[in-house]
C-alpha positions in Angstrom: 10.5 -115.8 314.1 10.8 -112.1 314.4 9.3 -110.5 317.5 7.1 -108.0 315.7 6.1 -108.3 312.1 2.6 -106.8 312.5 3.5 -103.1 312.6 4.3 -103.1 308.9 0.5 -103.6 308.3 -0.7 -100.7 310.4 -2.3 -98.2 308.1 -0.8 -94.7 307.9 -4.2 -93.2 308.8 -5.0 -95.7 311.6 -7.3 -93.8 314.0 -6.2 -95.4 317.3 -2.9 -95.8 319.3 -3.7 -99.5 319.8 -3.6 -101.7 316.7 -5.3 -105.1 316.4 -4.5 -106.5 313.0 -7.7 -107.5 311.1 -7.4 -110.1 308.4 -9.4 -112.7 306.5 -8.4 -116.4 306.7 -8.6 -117.1 302.9 -11.6 -118.1 300.9 -14.5 -115.8 300.1 -17.8 -116.5 298.3 -17.4 -116.4 294.5 -19.8 -114.2 292.4 -22.4 -116.5 290.9 -21.5 -115.4 287.4 -17.9 -116.7 287.9 -19.1 -120.2 288.5 -21.4 -119.9 285.4 -18.4 -118.8 283.3 -16.3 -121.7 284.6 -19.1 -124.1 283.6 -19.4 -122.6 280.1 -15.6 -122.7 279.6 -15.8 -126.5 280.1 -18.7 -126.9 277.7 -17.5 -127.7 274.2 -20.8 -126.4 272.8 -20.3 -122.9 274.2 -18.3 -120.1 272.8 -16.5 -119.5 276.1 -12.8 -120.2 276.1 -10.0 -120.4 278.7 -9.2 -116.8 277.8 -12.7 -115.8 278.8 -12.4 -117.7 282.0 -9.0 -115.9 282.7 -10.7 -112.5 282.2 -13.6 -113.5 284.5 -11.1 -114.5 287.2 -9.4 -111.2 286.9 -12.7 -109.3 287.1 -13.8 -111.4 290.1 -10.5 -110.8 291.9 -10.9 -107.0 291.4 -14.4 -107.1 292.8 -13.5 -109.1 295.9 -10.3 -107.1 296.6 -12.5 -103.9 296.5 -15.1 -105.6 298.7 -12.4 -106.5 301.3 -11.0 -102.9 301.3 -14.4 -101.4 301.7 -15.0 -103.4 304.8 -11.9 -101.8 306.3 -9.7 -104.9 306.6 -6.0 -104.1 307.3 -4.9 -107.0 305.0 -6.8 -108.3 302.0 -6.7 -111.2 299.6 -8.4 -112.1 296.3 -10.7 -114.5 298.2 -9.1 -117.4 296.3 -11.2 -116.6 293.2 -8.8 -118.6 291.0 -8.7 -121.7 293.2 -11.1 -124.6 293.0 -10.2 -126.6 296.2 -7.4 -126.3 298.6 -5.6 -129.5 297.7 -6.6 -129.9 294.1 -5.4 -126.5 293.2 -1.8 -127.1 294.4 -1.7 -130.8 293.3 -2.5 -129.7 289.8 0.6 -127.6 289.8 3.1 -130.0 291.4 5.1 -132.5 289.3 4.5 -136.0 290.7 0.8 -135.7 291.2 -2.0 -137.1 289.0 -5.8 -137.3 289.2 -7.8 -140.4 288.7 -11.4 -139.2 289.4 -13.4 -138.1 292.4 -13.9 -140.0 295.6 -16.8 -139.8 298.0 -15.9 -138.0 301.2 -19.2 -137.5 303.1 -22.9 -137.6 302.3 -23.2 -136.7 298.6 -20.0 -134.7 298.5 -17.1 -135.7 296.3 -13.4 -134.7 296.3 -11.1 -135.1 293.4 -8.4 -136.7 295.6 -5.1 -136.7 293.8 -2.4 -139.4 293.9 1.4 -138.9 294.3 2.8 -141.3 291.8 6.4 -140.0 291.5 8.8 -137.8 293.3 7.3 -134.3 293.8 9.1 -131.5 292.1 8.8 -127.7 291.9 8.5 -126.6 288.3 6.8 -123.2 287.9 5.5 -120.9 290.6 2.0 -121.7 291.9 1.0 -118.3 293.3 3.3 -115.5 292.2 1.1 -114.4 289.3 -1.9 -114.5 291.7 -0.1 -112.4 294.3 1.3 -109.9 291.8 -2.2 -109.3 290.3 -3.7 -108.9 293.8 -0.9 -106.6 295.0 -1.3 -104.4 291.9 -5.1 -104.2 292.4 -5.1 -103.6 296.1 -4.2 -100.5 298.2 -3.8 -102.6 301.3 -1.2 -105.2 302.2 -1.9 -108.7 300.8 -2.1 -112.0 302.7 -1.3 -115.2 300.8 -2.8 -118.5 302.0 -1.0 -121.7 301.0 -2.2 -125.2 301.8 0.5 -126.8 304.0 2.6 -129.8 303.0 1.2 -132.0 305.8 -2.4 -131.5 304.5 -1.3 -131.9 300.9 0.2 -135.2 301.8 -2.5 -136.5 304.1 -5.3 -135.7 301.7 -3.7 -137.5 298.8 -3.0 -141.1 297.9 0.7 -141.7 298.5 2.0 -144.2 295.9 5.6 -143.0 295.7 7.0 -142.4 299.2 7.6 -144.8 302.1 5.2 -142.9 304.3 3.3 -139.6 304.6 6.0 -138.0 306.7 8.6 -138.5 304.0 6.1 -137.0 301.5 5.3 -134.1 303.8 8.9 -133.2 304.1 9.5 -133.3 300.3 6.4 -131.1 299.9 7.6 -128.7 302.6 10.8 -128.1 300.6 8.6 -127.1 297.6 6.5 -124.8 299.7 9.8 -123.1 300.9 10.7 -122.6 297.2 7.3 -121.0 296.5 7.5 -118.7 299.5 10.9 -117.6 298.4 9.5 -116.7 295.0 6.5 -114.9 296.7 8.9 -112.9 298.9 11.0 -111.9 295.9 7.7 -110.7 294.4 7.0 -108.6 297.5 4.8 -110.8 299.7 5.2 -110.1 303.4 2.3 -112.1 305.0 2.1 -115.8 304.4 -0.5 -118.2 306.0 0.1 -121.9 306.0 -3.2 -123.9 306.2 -3.0 -127.2 307.9 -6.5 -128.5 308.6 -5.3 -132.1 308.5 -3.4 -131.5 311.8 -6.7 -131.1 313.6 -7.8 -134.6 312.7 -4.4 -136.3 313.4 -2.9 -134.2 316.2 -0.4 -136.9 317.1 1.6 -135.9 314.0 2.4 -132.4 315.5 6.1 -133.2 315.3 5.8 -133.9 311.5 4.2 -130.5 311.1 6.9 -128.9 313.1 9.6 -130.3 310.9 7.7 -129.2 307.9 7.5 -125.7 309.2 11.2 -125.6 309.9 11.8 -126.5 306.3 9.2 -124.0 305.1 10.7 -121.0 306.9 14.4 -121.8 306.1 16.1 -118.7 304.9 12.9 -116.7 304.8 13.6 -113.0 305.9 12.6 -112.0 309.4 10.2 -109.3 308.2 8.0 -111.9 306.5 5.0 -112.8 308.7 4.3 -116.5 308.8 1.0 -117.6 310.2 -0.4 -121.2 310.8 -4.1 -121.8 310.5 -5.6 -125.0 312.0 -9.3 -125.1 311.9 -11.6 -127.0 314.3 -10.4 -130.0 316.4 -9.2 -130.6 320.0 -6.4 -128.0 320.4 -5.4 -129.5 323.7 -3.8 -132.4 321.8 -1.3 -130.0 320.1 -0.8 -127.5 322.9 1.7 -126.5 324.2 3.7 -128.3 321.6 2.8 -125.8 318.9 4.7 -123.1 320.8 7.8 -124.7 319.4 6.7 -124.0 315.8 8.7 -121.3 314.0 5.7 -119.1 313.3 4.7 -115.5 314.1 1.0 -116.3 314.5 -1.3 -119.2 315.3 -4.8 -118.9 313.9 -7.6 -120.8 315.7 -11.3 -121.5 315.1 -12.9 -121.0 318.5 -16.0 -118.9 317.9 -17.9 -121.9 316.5 -17.4 -123.6 319.9 -18.3 -120.6 322.0 -14.7 -120.3 323.2 -15.0 -123.5 325.3 -11.3 -124.2 324.5 -10.0 -120.8 325.3 -8.4 -122.0 328.6 -6.3 -124.5 326.6 -4.0 -121.7 325.6 -3.5 -120.1 329.0 -1.3 -122.7 330.6 1.6 -122.6 329.9 1.8 -119.0 328.7 1.0 -118.4 325.0 4.2 -117.0 323.5 3.3 -116.3 319.9 0.7 -114.0 318.3 -2.8 -115.3 318.3 -5.2 -114.9 315.4 -8.6 -115.4 316.9 -11.8 -116.3 315.0 -14.5 -113.9 316.2 -17.3 -114.6 313.7 -18.7 -118.1 313.0 -18.4 -119.2 309.4 -20.9 -122.0 309.9 -24.0 -119.9 310.4 -25.6 -117.2 308.3 -26.6 -115.2 311.4 -24.6 -112.0 311.3 -23.1 -111.3 314.6 -23.6 -107.8 316.0 -20.8 -105.4 316.6 -21.4 -105.8 320.4 -21.3 -109.6 320.2 -18.0 -109.5 318.2 -16.5 -107.1 320.8 -17.1 -109.6 323.5 -15.5 -112.3 321.3 -12.4 -110.2 320.8 -12.1 -109.8 324.6 -11.8 -113.6 324.8 -8.5 -113.2 323.1 -7.2 -111.0 325.9 -7.4 -114.0 328.1 -4.5 -115.5 326.1 -2.5 -112.6 324.8 -2.2 -108.8 325.2 -3.8 -106.6 322.6 -0.5 -106.0 320.8 -0.3 -109.7 320.1 -3.9 -110.2 318.9 -5.0 -110.6 315.3 -8.8 -110.5 314.6 -10.2 -112.7 311.8 -13.2 -115.0 311.0 -13.1 -118.5 312.3 -12.1 -119.9 308.9 -12.6 -119.3 305.2 -16.1 -117.8 304.5 -16.7 -119.3 301.0 -19.7 -121.3 302.0 -21.6 -118.3 303.2 -23.9 -116.1 301.0 -21.7 -113.3 299.8 -23.6 -110.5 301.4 -23.6 -112.4 304.8 -19.8 -112.8 304.5 -19.4 -109.1 303.8 -21.6 -108.0 306.7 -19.8 -110.3 309.1 -16.4 -108.9 308.1 -17.6 -105.3 308.1 -19.0 -105.8 311.7 -15.7 -107.5 312.7 -13.6 -104.5 311.6 -16.0 -102.0 313.2 -15.9 -104.0 316.5 -12.1 -104.1 316.4 -11.7 -100.4 315.9 -14.1 -99.7 318.8 -12.1 -102.1 321.0 -8.9 -100.2 320.1 -10.5 -96.9 321.0 -11.7 -98.3 324.4 -8.2 -99.7 325.1 -6.8 -96.2 324.3 -9.2 -94.7 326.8 -8.4 -97.3 329.5 -12.0 -98.6 329.5 -11.1 -102.3 329.2 -9.9 -104.2 332.2 -7.3 -106.6 330.9 -6.8 -108.3 334.3 -3.6 -108.8 336.2 -2.0 -111.3 333.7 -2.4 -109.3 330.5 -1.1 -105.8 330.0 -1.5 -103.4 327.1 1.6 -101.5 325.9 
């Protein structure tokens, strides 16, 4: 991929010479009233219709985009206000999928696991309307998360293809079509979410082939990130360095950065998106704590190759907690940049700041 796609996201009024890109991974807590409207829209006895739900989604997106911008994030999203679940949302829009009811996944939690019953096909765009609305409502650049083909295949019942690899490749071709449509609409920051890779790391080569298909003919200025949450990263490193991506997004804060050394040998050669706030706890990290977490990233890459983000999507947190975490994250990042400008941070002999 292109050597530097991040500078296009530097704000014109950025206060520091150094620039550590701040971003959100994807999901964000939905306003409670949105969930209530969704319930009413499904209730035949209520007067709420799909039009009311569509209006509520628009309003919720505006609220969350504004909330992201007020925290100071460099790139924003709509917090996935229109999405129900990361596989269901896309499966519902892909020809060849069908739903046959929820399955139990853990405890008392259920997942409406879809089945692939025929060849998957790309019909209408999945996300272009969502992106265009967000882009029009935002004053900051927009990041678009997409569930990756390997996860879409792995978390579905495969009744149509010889194996999940064949299904993954077919889905990757569809993701490529969707990204081309998003790029035509103006999108420049795409994140592929592949949580399934963390649970089946031996399939890293399948994910690599999927990514090759996904980025085929995508312009160099489009930033492609890959997010893999949790898991034993040593089982996919250094193989992931072969992936055609600009940025690898990792969840390390939750594990107190015990795996940080995994990425130091051999040298990490892509940008790193480092989780610096824990999405699994409601405790809001202080600015000073987050600054120390950001410095963990300098053990892997120099500042010009570091993106700062939460560990993962924050949708399960109380909304005010999520906002405070992100606001502190942005404040910590800007303070780190200022300290780098002043030469107050020792990056060590192996990492240098341009």
